[in-house]
N, C-alpha and C positions, 0 to 999 in steps of 0.2 A: 781681511788682512791679506796682503799679497803673499802667495807662496813663492819661494825662491828655489830655483834649481841651479845648483852650482856645477857648471860644466868645466871640469878641471883638466880636460883632455887637450891634446895638441891641435886645436883648431888653428887654421892659418888666418889669423886676424891681426891687424895692427891699427894704430891710431890714425885719425884724420890728420891731414896737414893743417896748418894754421888757417888757411882760407876756407877749409871745409869742403866736403864732397857729398853729393847727394847719394844716399844709399837706396838701392832699389832691387827688385826681384827680376831676374832674367829667366825667361821660360826655358831656354835651351841650356841643359846642364853641360858643364865642362870638366876637363880633367886638370889636375894640378900641374903646375909648370914643370916640376921635376919628374913627371911621368909616373909618380906613385898613384896607386888606386885611391881616388878621393872618397873617403867615407862620407856618410850623410847622417842627418838626425831625423828620426821619425817622431814627429810631434803630433800628439792627439790632444786637441784643444776643446775645452768645455765652455767657452764663451765668457769666462770670468777673467778678471785682471790677473795676469801672470807675469813673472819676471825671470828671465834667463840671464845669469851673471857669469861672465868669464873673469874670475877674480883677479888673476895676475895682470891682466891688461886693462882693468877698469872699463870693460865694455859690457853694456847691458842692452838686452833686447826685451822690450815690454810688449806683451800681447794684451790689448786693452778690451776689445769687443769685436763682435761680428759687424761687418759693414752693413748688412741688411738681414732680413728674416730668412733669405735663401741659404745663408751660411756658405756663400761662395768665396768669401774673402774675409780677412781679418785686419782690423785697424791695428797698427803697430808703431813703435817708436824705437829708434836706435840711438843710444846715448853713449858717447865716448868721452872720457876724461883725458885731456892732453897735458901730460906732465911737463912737456917742454915749455908751454906757455901758461901753465897753471890755469887752464880754462876748460870749459865743458862744451861739447858740441852735441846737438840733438837734431834728429831728422825724422819727421813723420813719414811712414811708408805704409804700403798695403801689401800684405802677403796673400797670394791666391791659394785657395784650397787645391791641392794636387797630390796624386799618388805617385808621381814621378819625381825623382830627385831634381830639385830646382836650385839654381844659383842665387844667392843673396850677396851682391857685391858691396863691399865696404870701402875698398880702395880700388884704384885702377888695376892693381895687380894682386888683390887679396879678396877672398870670398869664403863663404861657408855654403853648404848645400843642405837642403832639407826637403822632407815631404810633410804635408799638413793635412790632417783629416779631422772632421768633427767627431766628438766623443762626449760621453757623459761624465768623464773624469779626465783630468790633465795628466799627461804622461809623456816623457821624452826618453827615447832610446837611441843610442849610437849604433848605427848599422854599418858593419864592415862587409863590403861586397867581395865576392870571389872575382878572380880575373875576368871570367867570361861574362859577368854581368855589368862590367864597367861601361858607361855610355861613351859614345864616340865624342871626342872633344870638338868644340866649335872651331870652325875654320878661321873666324875673325873674332877679335875681342870686341866686346861691347864698349862703345865710347861713353864716357861720363863727362858731362860738362861741369866745370867748377862754378860754383856760385860766386857772385861778386862779394868782395871782402866786406864783412859786417863787423865794424870795430866795436860795436856795443854788444856783440854776442858773448863776449867773455864776461866772466863774473868779476865785477869790480868792487866787491864788498871787502871792506876792512883791509885793504892792501895799499899802503902809501908808496910801495915800490912800483905799482902799476900806474904810472902817470900817463894819461892820454890827453892829447890836446883838446881844447874846448870845441874846435871845429869837428873833430871826429866824434866827440861825445854827443854833440847836439845835432849833427847833420846826417850821420851815416845810417841811422836806423829808420827805415821806411815802414809805412803801414803794411806793405806787401810782405816784408821780411818778418814782421811780427806775427802775421798769420793768426790773429786772435781767434780763439774759439770760446764763445760765451757758454759756460756750463749752466745747467738748470739752476744751481744755487746763485749764480751771478746774474741770471736773467729774471729771477722771480719778482724783482721789484721794478721792472720796467713800467708796469702799470700802477705802481703804488704811489701814494702821495709823496711828491718831491718837496722836501723841506728847504732846499736851496732857493734863494731869491730868484724869481723868474728871469731868464735871459735867453735871447735868441742865438747867442754865440756859443760855440762849443766850449771855449775857454772863458771862464767867468772873470770879469774884470770889475773892480770896484775902485773908488777913489783912494788915492794914497792917504795914509795916516801920518800927519806931520807931528813931530816932536818939538817941544818948546825950544824955539830959537836955535836949534841945532840941526845939523845935516846928517844925523845918525840914520842910517838906512840898513834894514835887514832885507836881503833879497833871497829869493828861493825859486827853484824850478822843479817841476815834477815830471816823471816819466809815466805816460798814460798808455794803457793797453790799446794797441792798434793805431796809436797816433805818434808815440815817441816823446822826445823831450820838448817841453813847452818853453817859450821865451820866459826869462825870469820876470817875476813881479816883485813888488816891494811892499813894505810896511802895511799889513792889513788887507792887501788885495787877495783875491781868491785865485788859487792855482788848482786846476782840476776841470771836471766837466759836470754838466747838469743834465739829468734825464737820459743819459746815454748808457747807463749800466756799465761804465768803464772803470776798471780798477786802476789805482795808483800802484806803480811797481817800484819806483825809486824816487829819491829826493836829494837835492843839493841845496845847502843853506850857507849863506855868507853874510858877514858884517862888512859894510863898506864905509869908508870915510871917517872912521873913528880909530884912533891909535889906542893900543892896549885893550881892545875889546874884541873878543872872538866868540865863537859858538861851537858847541858840540852837540851831537844828536844820535839817537839810535831808533831803529824801527823794528816792529814786530812783524815778521814775514811769514806768510803761509808755509807750513812745513819746516820752518827753521827756528821759529821763536824769536826772542830778542837777540839782535845782532850786537856786536861790539860797537862802542861809540866811534864815530868818525867826526871830523871837524873841518870847518872853514872851506866849504865847497866840495868836499869829497862826496862820493855817492854812497848813500845808505839805502839798501834794498837790492833789487836784482833787475837785470834787463835781459830779455830774450828767453826767460824761463817760465813765463806765464804765471808768476807768483804774485799774489796780492799783498799790499801793505795792509796791516790790520790795526796798528797803533803806532804812536810815536811819543818820544820824550825829547825835550830840547832844553839845554842849559847854556847860559852865557859864561864865558871864560875870560881870563886876563885881569889885569889890575883894576880896570874900570867896571868889572862885572858887578861889584858891590853897589854901583850907582844906578843900575838899571834892572828892570824885570822884563822877562820875555813871556808873552802870553800867546796861546795858540789854541785853535779849535779845529775839529775835523768834521767833514760830512761823511757819514758812514751808511753803507747799504742798510736799508730797512729803517734805521733810526734817524736819519737825517743829521742836522747839525747838532753836535754835542755842546755841552757847556765849555767855558774857557778853562784850560789848564795853565799852570804857571810854573816856571823855573824847575823843570825836570819831572813834573808830574805826568803820568801817562794820560794820553788822549786817544780814544778809539775803543776797541773791544779786544777781548782775549777769550778764546775758547768757543766763539760763536760762529766762526767761519764767515765773517762779514768783511767786505773790502772797504778800504778808504777810497773815496771818490774825489775829494777836494780838501784843501787846507787853507787856513788864514793864519798869519803870524804877525805879531806886533811887538815892538820894543818900546817900553815906556820908562822914562826917567823916574827913579824913586822920588817920592815926595811931591809928584805932580798932582794936580787936582782932577786928574782923569780917573774915573772909577770904572773898573771892569768887574762884573760879577763872575766869580769862579765857582766851579762845582759841576757835578753830573757830567764830567768829561770822559769818564772811563767806565765801561760796562763789562762785567764778567758774568758768567753763568750763575744764576742763583742755585741754591742747593735744594734738592727734593729729598726729604728724609722720611722713612717709613718703617713700620714694624708690623709683623703679623702674629696672630695667636694660632698656634699649630696644635693639632690633636696630640695629646699626651705630653707635649713639650711646654705648652703655655706660651707666653710672650717671648718672641725672639729678640735678640739685640738689634737695635736700630741700624739700618743700612742706608746708603745714599746713592743717588745718581746712577741708576741702572743696575745696581747690584741685586743679586737674587735674595729674596726673603721668602722663607718656607723651606720645603724639601723636595727632592725628586728621587724617585726610585724607592721610596719608603712607604708609599700608600697612606700618607698622612694628610688629612684634610685641613685646609685653612678654615678657621672659624670666625675670625675678626681681623680688622686692619685699622691702623692709625697712619695718617699721612699729613706731612707738614712742609711748609716752605721755610728755608733759612737763608740768610745772607742775601736777601733780595733788595735791590735798589728801587723796586716798583711797588706801588700799592696794589691791593687785590688779595684774593683768597684762593685756596684750593678746596673744592667741594667734591664729595664722592658719595656713592651709594652702592650697596652690595645686594645681590640676589641670593637669598638664603633658602635652604631646603625647607619646604612646607610653608614658607613665609612669603616668598616672592621678593619683589624689590622693596627695600627699606627706604625711609625718607632720607634726603640728603643730610650729611653732616659736613663739618669743615674744620680745617686748621688743627689737626691732631686729635679730634674727637673720635670715639670708637664707632665703627660701623660693623655690625655682625652680632654674634652672640658669644657668650662665655659660660661654660658649664652646662650647656644644653645639648651638646653632641650634634650640632647642626652644621652641615657643610656649607661653605660659600660655594656658589656655582658660577657667579659672574660678578663683574664690577664695572662701574662707570666713574670716571674721574674728569674734572674740568677745572679750568682757571676762570676767575672773574676779575673785573677791574682792570687797572692799567697793565698789569703783567700779561694779561690775555692778548694785548695788542702786539706784544713783542715775542711771545713764546707760545709754542704748542706743547702740550703735555702728551707724551706717548707712554703706553703701558701694554704689556702682554702677560698672559697667564699660562701656567702649565696645568693642563686639565687632564683628569683621569682618562685613560684610554687614548687620548688624542695627543698628549705631549704638549710641546709649546705651540700655541696658536699664534696667528699673525698679530702685528702691532695695531692697537686701536689708538685713537687720539680724541681729545677735546670732547669728552662726554659720550663717545661711542661705547656700546656694550662690548665687553671682552669676556669670553667664557662660553657657557652653554646654558640653554634653557629647555626644559622638558626632556632631558636625556639622563637626569639623575647622576651627573658626573661632578665629582668634587674638584675644586681648585686645590692645587698642591703648592704652588709657588707663584710669585709675581715679580716683575721688574718694571720700574717706572723711571722715565727720563724726561728732562726738559730739553727742548730743541728750539733754537732760534727760529722765529716765524719764517715760514716758507722754506726752510732747509729740508733735506730729505729725511724720510723716516729712518729709524735705526736698522730696519730690516723689512722683510716682506710684510705687507698689510693684508694678505689674503687669509681668509678663514679665521677672522678674529673672533667671531661669534657664531656658534652653531646651534641650530634648533632641530627638532626631530622631523625628518622628511616623511612624506606620504606617497604611496603609489596609488594612482587613480586609474580605473579602467572601465570600459563598457564593451559589451558584445552585441553583435547583430545575430538575432535568433530567427530561425525559420518561422514564417508567418507572423512573428511579433515585431520584427524590425529591431532598431537600436533600443536597448534597454537603458534605464537611467544609470549614470555612473555610480560606482561603489568604490570603496578604498580599503586598503590595509587588511586583506585576508577575507573580506566578505565575498560570498558567492555571486557570480554573474553568469546567468544562463538559466537552464531549467533541469529538473530531474523528474523521471517518471512520465514525461510527456512525449518522448521519442522525437524531440525537436533538435535539429542539428545547429551547432554554431557555424556561422558562415564568415564572420569577420570579427576583428577585435581592434580596439584603440587603447593604448597604455601611456600614461604620463607620470612625471614626478612633480610633486608640489612641495614647497618650502625646503628644498634641498640645501643643506648646509655646505655642499661642495659642488664644484663644477663637474660636468659629466652628463651623460645621457643614459636613457634606457632604450635599448634596441631589441627588436624581436622579429621573428620570422615564423610563418605558419606553413604547415604541410597540407596542401589542399588537394582534394579529389581530382585525379587525372592531371594535376598540374605539378605535383611534387613540391619541393621546398621553394618558397618565394624568396626574393631578395629581402635583406634586412630593411626595416624601416625604424623610425625612432620618434619619441616624444610626441605621441598623440596621433601619428599618421595611421592610416588604415592598413592592416594586413589581412588578406583574405579576399573574398569576392562579395558582390552585392547584386542580387537579381539574376544570378546564374545558377542557382540551386546546387551549389557546390559545397560539400561538407568540409569543414576543418577536421583534420585527422590527428594532428600533433602540433606542438608549439615549442619554440626555444626563446628564452628571454635572458637578457644580460645587461649588466651595467658597464659603462665605460668611463674613463677619466678619473678624476680625484675621488668621486663618490664610491667607485669600485674598491678603493683601498679601505673604506670604512664600513661598507654594508655589503651583505649578500642579498640577492633577490631569490626568493623561494616561490614556487608555484606548483600546483597540482591540478589535474583535469579529471572530469567525470566522463568516461568513455563508454560508448555503446558496448554492451555485453560484459565489459570488465568492471564497470562502476568506478568508484574513486581509485585512481592509481596512486602510487607513492609520490612523495614530494621530490621535485627536481630543483636544481639551483644553478644559477650562473651559467646559462647557455646550454645546459643539458636538454636533451629531448624529453618531452612529456607527451604521452599519447600512444599512438601505434602507427605502424607503417607496413603496407603490404597486406593488411587484414580487412580493408574496406570498412573500418569502424569510425562512426562520427564522434566528434567531441560534443558534449551536451552542456557542460558547465566548467568554470575555472575559478580558482582562488589564487591571488597573488599577494605577497607581503614582503616587506623589507625587514631584515634582521641584522643587528650590529655584527660586524665582521667576526667570524669564528664563534659566535654565540648560538647559532642555530643547531638543529638536530642533524644527525648524520643522514645521508641519503644514499640510495642505491640506484644506479642507472637501470638495472633490470626490473626494479619495482615501479619506476616512473614511466618506462617506455617498453612497448611490446613489439617484437618483430618476429614473425613466425619461424622463419628459417634463417639461421645465422650465416652470414657470408664468411668464408674462410680466406684469411689473408696469410700469405707466407712471406716472412721477413728474413732476409739473408744478410747479416752483418759480415762484410767481406774480410778475408784473411783470418788470422787467429793462430794461437800456438806458436810454433817455431816460425811461421810465416807472419811477420809483423807488418808487412806492407811498407809503405813509405815511412821514413822517420826524419823528423826535423825539429830542432829546438827542444829536444827532450820529449816530444810528443810522438806516439806511435799511431799509425793509421788504424791498426786493428782495434786498439782501445777506443778511439773516437767513433769508429763504425759501430761498435757494440753499445757505446753509451747512447748514441742517437737512436739506434734500433730499439733499445729498451724503453726509451721515452715514447717512441711511436707505438710500441706494443701497448703501453699503459693507456695511451689516448684512445687507440682503436678499441680496446676491450671496454673502456668506459662508454664507448658509443655503440656497443652491442655487437661488435664483430668477434668472430672466433679467430684468434691470432696464434700462429705457430712460428718458431724460430729455428734457423739452421744450427745456431749455437747460442747458448746462454752464458758462456764463460769463455775464458781465453784458451780455447782448444782448437786444434786444426781439424778442418773438414774439407775433403776433396771437392773439386768443382763439380764432378759428375754426381758425387754423393748428394750434394746440395740440391741439384736438379731432380734427382730420383726421389728425395724426401718429399718435395713439393708435388711431384707427379703421383706418388703413392697416396698422398693425402687428398688428392683431387682438389687442390686449392683453387679458388676463383681467380686470384691474381698472385704474381710473384714480384717482390721488390728487393733488389740487391743494393745495399748501402755502402758507399765507398767515399774516400777523400782523395783528391787529385795531387799530383806533384809533377814537376819538370825534372829534367835530367841533372840540372845544376843544384848546388846546395841552397841557393837563394834565388828568388825570382820576383819580378813585379807583376807577373800574370796572376789574375784572381777572378773569382766568379764561380757560378754554378752551371753545370752542364748535365743533361739527361739523355739516356740512350734507349732506343727500342731495337728489336732484332731486324737486321738486314742480312739476307743470305749471301755468302761468299763461297765460291767454288773451292777455294783453297782450304776452307774450314768446313768440311762436311759434317753433318750430324752423326753422332754415334749411338745415342739411345733415344732419339726423338725423330726418326726419319719420316714418320707419317705426318707429324704436326709442325715441324720446325718452320716450314715455309707456307703453312696454311694461311690463305689470304685473310680470312676472318680474324684469325689470331693476330696477325701482324697489324691489321687495321685497329683492333682494340688496343694493342700494345702502343701504337702511336698516340691514341687518345689518352691512355693511362699516363704515359711519359709526359705528354704536354700538360695535362691538368695538374699533376704533381709539381712539375717544373714551375708553372705559373704561380701556384700557391706558395711555393718556397720563396720565389722572388718577392711576392707581395708581403710575406711575413718578415723577411730579413732585409730587404732593400739591397741585396747583393747584386753584383754585375751579372748580366744575362749573357751567358756563353752559348745559349741555344740548345735545341734538341737535335739528335742525329741518329742514324742507323749504324749498327756495328754488329759483329758476329762474336761477341763475348760468349764463352761457353755456357754460363749459367742462364742466359736468356735465349740461347740457341736450343738448349736441351730440355727446356720446360715446355709442357703441353699447353699451359694457360697463357693469357696475356702477361707480358713480363717487361720490366724496365730496370735499368741499372743507373743509379744516381751518383754523380760526383759532386760532393757538397761544398768543395772549396779547396784551395791549394795550401797544403800543409807546409810547404817551403816558402810561402810568402809571409814575411814577418807580420805585416799588419793584419792579414786575414787569419793567420794562426792565433793571434791574440783573441779574436772572436771565437774561432772554432773550438778552443779548449774551455770556453766558459759555459757554465750551466745555463745561463740566460739565453745565449745564442743557440745552443743545442735545443732548448725548448722551442725557440722560434722555428728552427728547421723541422723539428718533429711535428709541430702543429701544422706547418705547411704541407708535410707529407700526408698527415691524417686528413687534412681538409681536402687535399687532392683526391684521396681515396673516396671520401664522401661525395665529392663532385662526380667522380667516375661512376659510382653506382646510382646516382640520381639522373645522369644524362645519357647513359649508354642505351 
């Protein structure tokens, strides 16, 4: 369902003129004509269909999708309702992703301004800029060419006042102006069996149908997607297309040459439903709106209507030609999202000897009805058509189910089978029979449902289940398994829907059926070579033989989720190797190099549901404690070989607690000094209600936690909102004899708001005007400065990698805290607090975690490469 953001502020927008204007994005921002500061809208877009509505002017901006996987631009549509002419205007546009306010022109003298950025959630914020940040206005206005008048672009439904000449109605709409776009649901039957009689011509023509000794003629014309209005055809001829997947969008029907006989008709239109009746050549349907006709009803009127019958049939997407309908009966479909593609209409005098078989002219969705037997509740009331049966959030198992079809025009059955605790898959049952158990306290774990017979030709059956621990799984269809197997997880609820053949699934089809994954691994052992693969916690390697592990391969099998297993080994004289994944070799072969430690992790969807645990048998230490999810296991700096390893997967959060100090040994801890800038009465920069001092401390605490988990000794200049002097901070680090010093800050410009954004990092560069006061011997020591450059660079690179932030580079400066410290030091500026878009990230826990991990990873890199 579209989310609607109602923008009720004073945007400078107005309606299109009658002839229409192309709306487009201009890259150069401009200032409003009256000299006022032009505000802009900061749009964070999530890739889903969104609608921005300016209610008082009936102006809508639809954001529909990314133009491609790079997320560099968004497909959009501008829709304006013109009260003057009672018509609507729509223009498809493309909005570029930009962090600079960009003009979106609506009229030659009217525009809005926006910035557009990718995001995980949709958000719109009106930004009011200070005087200093207003962009320079354009020197010239962008010219907009008016499109040629399109008389059929107005909505001609149900309005006898809107009389348009036949010439305009039939000739002004070209294929280019239609700009048809075949959606997946409209294109699905291009390769299906076409039930219209074969013809080489786009428009189907058949012989006229004559009526006994009279010149009674019914004539009709259809408006076809991408083609426009067709020439009228008469009694029984076909109007429409064959094999082109083209929708009918409008129709006009007339009675000719018969006095006191008329015709009225109504169409069922996509998104509108049944329209009001129109008569005698008026348009029913739409033009220029890309909306399909789905059904029609036709009746004769006037004094002579009692003497004649009107018969009609339609050719419908997927179903082909329907049976004949008569005198106001519906023909087509409703609720199936199927387009009409062609129509035939006949008028026959009552009492004639011409027989036309009527029936099967109209198809509606059959009903799927179902009931579940729930733990402690028993049989639930029957629900239908996608409604939930069962419970959520109550930890109640489904034990049995009954499923049936109702109101179906088609022959065939619904068959289904359930996977039951300790029983496995039961035999199929059908049409309301019970599948499962009752009174045995057995959980349903999975289900398969299918259609048979004629109904299976026209409908797919979709179903999804709510499974213990996993919640709602993806939609399965037509006999696919939904649920879990081998995981001992109960089903708690189910939804079932019938969907017209080839239409889209009701939602995501990913992860509909989950099975227990395995982790499989093999080690290369000194003098033994590669050992046979083992899995799920079995030991690979040796004990008591003083044989080193030299390499390892690890893989996932039967994984119910997407994602990878990635791992890295610490190798004698080589340090930590780059990550490899999914069965690749980490380590060495034929080089007599021992593995000393290992890190293993899961990525992607599987990491949300499983933890990977591992432990190693290390020379002198024996079996060390369990590590998990990327922690180090083994030793570093002790020259101890790994001799064996065990690896296993554990459902998320269900495994034992682990301690980094038990899993990994490092003889001498490295001392890290973290300095969260500002504090106490010195709040640093302030913008949008956020204080720099608070953000500095929040990130520093996250870095502290990460580094401690990795075996470092971490010290802080402050742990709360207190003031510490600059020289006191440096003295604390010097007295501690820390290995490195990291000062954490957030940036700002002099103005209250800015477009400037990104991360920058500093190392010490001596400046004569800022002499050292407490570090005269070491402040400009070449070795210290060189290491400071390396430290700043590695942390900077890893922050950029983790966050995707703008790279503002590294540079030298004479900040007091990095001038007065004896050890390698860096000062980090994590982003601009007075940039609205960047501040939205900086204040979030998730983005702070990314920054902290980047800093910690940079520290790891520094001590591995120095």
